[in-house]
N, C-alpha and C positions, 0 to 999 in steps of 0.2 A: 555275579552278576544277580539280578532281582529275577526271577522267573516269571513269566508271563503268565496271569490267573486265568484259568480256563471260562470263556463266555457261558455267561450261564444257561446249564443246561435247558434245551424246548422238552415236547413230547417221544419226538423220533432220535436216536441217535442219527447221525451222520450216514455212519454204514453198522453193522451190524452181520454177522456172522452167526451158522449155526449147523456146529455134527457137519463140520466141511471133516471129506475125507478124498484121499487124494493116492491114489495106487500105481504106482509104474512095475507090470508086472508084480514078483513076485517081493517088491519092496514096495510096504505105506510111508509115502513121504510128508501126508498128511492123516490127522487117524484124528476124528472128534474134534476140532478146534471151535470152541466159541471166540467172539470178538465182542467190540461193541466200541466206538468210539465216535464220540461228542465233537459238537461244530465247534471250531476255537483250541481241541485239544490235541497240544504233541504228545503222543501212545509211541512207546520203546518197544519193537517185537525185540527181545534178547533169543540167545542160545547157543549154541555151539552152533561150530562149523554142518553140516545136513542135519542140523536140529528141524530145518519144514519149514524154516522162514520167508527163504528165497518164491520158494514155491507155493509159498500163501499169498506171497506182494502178488506172483504170478495172474494165481485164481482172482485176485479182486481186479486187477487190469487185462482181463480175460485174454489172456497169452496161452494159458493150460483151462482146462473143461473140468470140475470140481469132480469126481468121480459120485458121490455122496454128497445132502448136505445144503443149504441154503441163505442167502446172503438176500440184506433187505437194504435199500440205498432209500435215506429220505424216508424212511419207514415202508417202502414198496418193496413187495419180492422184485429181482429184477436175478437175469441172468444173463453177466457178459459176456459176451460172446468172440470179442476181439480187441484191441487195441485201442481202435478207435473208435469204437461204439462207447472204453471205454472212455479214454478224451472228452464224445459229443456227450456225455453228462459230469464231465464235471474230474474227471481221474486223473492226474499226473505220473507222472511214475519214473522217477532215476535210475537207472540199470546201475548193476555194480560190474557188470559184462556189458561194454559201452556197446548201443543199439547206432551204428554210425558204419554209412557207409566211406570206402579212405579213399577211394578215387573220386569223392564229388568233395564242395568246400563246403564251412564252417554255415554261411546262410541257406546253401540248397537241400545241407542237413535238416535245416530247422522250420525251413519249409515241406518239409514232405508230412512235419504230424502236425502242419499248419491246416485248418480247411480251406478248400478253393485255393485258387492261386496266387498268392501274395506275389506283388509286386517284389523283383527282389532288391532290388536298389532300400526302397523305403521297408524292407525289410534286416537291411544291413545297416540301417540307423535305428533300427526299436533293435537290432543286438546289437547294439556300439554302445544304447540309452543307459539297456540294463547290467552291461557288463560295469559298464565306470558308473551307475550307480551301488553295486551290489560288491562291488569292490573285486570282481572276475573276469581281468582282462582274457577279450577274446576279440582274433581279426574275422571279418566275418568272409576274405575276400582265402585266407587259408585254406589249402588243399589237409582232410582230414588225416593224411597220411604223411606227414608233416610234423605235426603235434606230439608230446610226451604224452604220457600217460595220466597227468596231472590237468596239464591241458585240453587233453577230452572229456575229461570231468566237469570240467568247468562247461563245456556246449553242452552237454545233458541237463548240467543244472537249467542252466543259460534255457534251453530251448523248455524245457517244462515249464520257468516262469512265463515264457511267454504266453503260456496257456490261459494265465487266471484260471487253476485248477483252484477245483470245490473241496479236493481233499488227496493230496501228495504223497505218494509215495516215494521214500528217499530207502535205499541198498546204499549203506557204507559209500556216505557223499563226501567225505572228510577224509575217505583214506588217504589221497595224496592230495590232501591241499593245506595249505603252510598255517601255523595259527592266526597270521592274522585275519587269511581269504575264509579262517574256521570261523570265528571272532563276530565277523561281518556277513557269513552266509545265518548265524547264529539270530543279531540283528534283524534278517529279515524274515527268517521263521517266525521268529516272535511276533514281526507286525505283520505276515500271515493268519497266524493265528488268530489275533487281536478282532481280526478283520473276518472271523468266522472260517476260516480252510482250518481242515486238518489234514493232521502231519502224523502220518505213523515213518517212524525211524527205527533202520535197522544200524545199529554200530558194538560196534565192539571195543568202545574206546566207550570204558563208563567211568569213566569224571565228565566228560561229556552228558549221556545219559541223565549224569546225576546235574546237572548244571541245567537240560537243558529240557527234558520230559516230565510232564504232568506227571503221566499215569505207565505203566509196564506192565505186558504181557512175556513170561517165562516160559517157553519149548521145548521140551528133550526128547531125543528121539521121535517127532510127532503130536507129541500128546502138550498139552497144556500143563503144564505143574506148579506153577505159579502168580501172584499177580502182588507189586507192591507200587510203592510212591519213592520212587527213584531219588529225592531232597530228604524221604529219610534214612537213604540206606547207606554204605559205604563201597565202593569198589569191592572190597574186598566179598562184603557178604552178597552183590549183587552178584558177584564173581564162584560161589558156592553156591548160588539159588540155578546159576545157569551147569559147573560142572556137576554137581554133585557131592563137591571135596573141598577142601580147600587150596586155593590159590599158591604152588612152587614159585615165590622169584627165580629171576638167572642168579647163579651167584658167578660172580669174576673175578679173580687176582688177581694183583696188579702184575704186567706182563717182566717175569723176572729174566726170562734166555731169547731176548731178542737182537736176531742174528743177521747174516748174509742181506741180503735186500736183493729178493726174490722177484718185487714188480717195479722197474722202474720207467719211470716218465722220464725224459729228457727233456722238456722243452721245448714238447711237445704242439707242433703248431699248426693247424688244420683251414682252411679257407672255409665259410660254407658251401654246403651240394645245391642247393637250392634257396632262390631269393627270402625264405621266412626260415633258414637257418642257422645257428647260430658256430658262428667259425671260434676257434678255439687257437688262445693265446699263449703261446710259451707255458704252458700248464707243466709245468716237472713236480714228482712227487716219488717220495723212497714208501715200498711195503715192501719191511724186513719179516722174515721166517716166524713165526711166535707173535706175535702183532694184529692189530685187529687194527684198521683205521679208516673210516671214516670221512665221506663226503656228504655234505649238508647243501640246502641252495632251494630254492623258489623255482619249480618245474618252469622245463622252457628259457634255462639260463644257460645249456651249453653240455645237459647231462645226460640227454641221447646223443649225441655225439663224441662225448669221450668216448661212454660204453661201449659205441661203436669202431671207434678204434683202439680202446683198448682188449677188446672180442675177438679180432677180427674181420670184422662183417661189415669196415671200409679200413682196408689194408691200406696201407699210407705207399709214396712213390719210395724206389729201391733207394733214391739219397738219402730220405728221412729214417728209413730203414732204425737206426739206434735211438728215434724220438722214444717208440717201446719196447721195453727188453722185461724177458721173462729167465729166468737165474743168471744175470749178467749178459746175457745169448742176446744181439736184434735178431730183433722178431716182426718188425714194425711194417713190411711186406709183405709176412705169412699173414694168409689167410686162417679161419678159425678152425678147421680142420685139424690146422700143425699145428694152432699154439696150443690145445686141447694135445692132442701127443704129448708137447713139452712142458704137460702138468696145467692145465689153465682148466680151470671149471668156473660155470656162467650161470647163474641166475638171472634172468632176465625178468623187467620191467613189465610185461605184457605175455601174458600165462596162455593165454589161448594166440596160437598162430603164430610166434615167436618165440614161447615156453613149449608148450605141447601142440601138437597140430591135433584141430577140435578130433576130426571123426573117426582117428586110430585112439586103439587100445592102447589100455596102461603101456602093456608089456612092450607093442609098437611104441610108442612114448620113450618106452624105458629104450632099447636098442638102440636109436635114433642119436645120443651120447654116451651113451655107455657098452658101448659092443665087446670096447678094447678090454672088459672085464671078464670075458673067458667067455661071453657068446654070443664068439662068430669061431670054427676054426677051418681053416683052409676053405674060406672063403665063404661055406655053409654057414646057415643059421642055426645054433645050438638051441629051440624053441622050450625043452623044458628049462634050457639053463636061464633064458630069457622070461620066462614066465617068473621064473623061480628068485630072481633077483627084482623083477616089479614086485611077489611076495613080502618079499621084503623089505622093498619105501614104504607097501600100504601099512604094515606090520607094525614097522619102527618108527617108523609117523602116523600112528592111530587116525588114519587115510580112512575113511567111509565109504566102500563104492563097492559094484557086484562083483568085483573078483580081479583077477589081471586083464580078463577080456573084456573090463566096462570101458568104454568109450569115455574120452579124454573131456567131452563134453558134455556127457552125463552127471561129474560131478559137482560139486558147490564151487564155488571160486575157491574158496578156505579149502579146499578137499583138497584141491588139486594144487595149488600155493605148497602144500601141506608135502603131494606127490612129488612136482620139479624140483623143490629141495632134497629131499631127500636122497633121492636121486642121482642129485649131485655132489652131494654126501658121500655118499653111499661109496663114491671112489674116490674116496679120497686124496682129490689133488694135491698141486706143491700152490697153486695159489685159486684162489677162490674170489670171485668177485659178484658182487648178491646185491639186486636193485631190486629196493624194495624189499627186500626176505620174506615180511609180514603181514602184505598187504591185504586187509580182508579175514585175516586168519581169528578165529575168537582167543580170546586171554592165555585158555590154558595151554593150547598150540603155540603162540606166538614167545609164551614162556621156552618153551620147551627147542624152537626152531631158533631164538638166542642162544639156550641153553648149548645147542650143539654146536652154533657156528665157536663157542666159548671154547669146546675141547677141542675143536677142527686148528680152533688158533692152539693149543693147551699142547695139541700136538704135533705143535711144530706147523704147519702154514702156514701163509701168509693170506688173510683177508682182506679184501677190501670193501665195504657193505655202503650202498649210496643210498641215500633214503631221504624223502621230507619229517621221517617220524624223528624229534629231535629228543624227545626224550627215548628212544632208543637208542638212537647212538650216543645219548650220556651215559646208560644201560652196557650196551658191548662194548661200544670202544677205548682203544687208547689211545689215541691220536684221533684229533676231529679236524679238517678242511673245509673250505667252504666254496664252492662255484656260484659264479656272478659273472653275467654278461661273457660263458667263454670261457673265465680266469679266475686261477686258482688260488686263495691263496693260501698261509703258510700253514702244514699240521701241527697244530696247538695239543700237547701232553691234557687229557678229558678231566685232569683232578688241576688244570691253569687256566682254566676256561669257564662259564654258565651260560645255560639257556640263553640269558637276554646279551652278553658279547654276538656269539654267534647267530643270533637274531638281527644284532645292526651289521654283522658285518653279511652277512644271504642280501643285503642294499646294496654290498658293492665298497664296501668301505672298513677296509682292515689297516692295519702298523704295516707299517713295509718293515722292512731287514735294515733299516741306519735309526726306525723309529718313530719316523714323522707318518703321516695319517697321507692314504692313498686313494684320493678319491678316484675309483673305477670307473663313475658311470657320474651324467652328471645326475642335481635335483631332479628332474624332474621323473629320468629313467627310476631314480631309488623308490620316488613316488607310486611309481606305476609299477613296482614289481613287489614290493611289497603292502 
């Protein structure tokens, strides 16, 4: 794709930051950051997890106040006191951690970000129009708690676009979007830039940064350590600028000792639990010891329901007990705790709220799922052992935080993700189910997590990875299946397929066992989800 040229720079940049510093207790999140963004410029902010990117964006958007420094908006000094103030200036932000009320509908959440009291019926029509125009399907009437992570991200983006911003801040906007949706979003961002809107773009997907952004500022340890023009760099050279060393690629040998099935789904069928849910229809799959199986699919096609059925969050009726099996024993009617006792580890896609309790410390969050690792004796919590376990997660997975007593909500999204993955992997589960395991994680940490999944497989575990990152699935998986509208395709060896084929299957079309093509959805549905 051809990158949009930057609009002619006027005398004053759209946004200027001078000497921005932000201190949280003993932690210096930003240390003398300077930044300029011109009208019509798409500018990337690059850095490892915990480098200070999200903190800087929150200062611009008025969520946090700087400890020192100056911000200029269109050449004039300004101190943004709140997100409402930022929106009145024309600054919009798509957060990495979604800012949505789960008990409200999509249209109600959008209304809260708009001035006045918009008519909800008219606003629903505007949401639907924007969703269709930009290829971001969203039902205005759905309650947010029924949405998957990918669907929530669409709502955040739509809400921001409806505000007609002059500066749009996007924090990992494509982390759980499909390749089709990403291309459509890029078209939208280029169009906005051509109309004079400035865009600050945070992403760990360096190929996207190279394709989309005009310039980039690199942060490390809260300081600006470099600038570049992404189109003149390679992903590898930008990764070196971010992490200060060469990026080590994930290494995976073909699985050689695939043994007995550890996780079996036997014609798993479950009706939708709410009007907007997805029914699971005869989902069958085996994940054997010593292999990684991946499930691809467009968000909202049954991944959430499938993960709940496997993890035990949604136990099955007694009559359907054998539809989910661990080590060839039926567990369908068992809850999450009982399945964990049988050797199941689980990394949910929603890290804050489901993967970790925000207000609890890392040590307390470790105890929630790892208490069987010698952390409790005779009903009493061994607090020193809990802290030591959390510290091993922190050190082993390079989590940047204030230590085991740091609250989960105080970590950047990528660092919290590393902690949750580390907490599960350290338990050496017999079966690990990981949803979006590297969502929002920097390139170095993502490579480390993927290598850790491969190491767990090599140690004899069965690993199931549910992800919308096709490149990730092809990098770590031995077999890949696709979920569409609650149905699961055959799982095929990774070396026998490619991204284009899996992308076609994501629309609901895949070969039947007899060699024909099964049309899982009607053509209009296929176009809608793709």
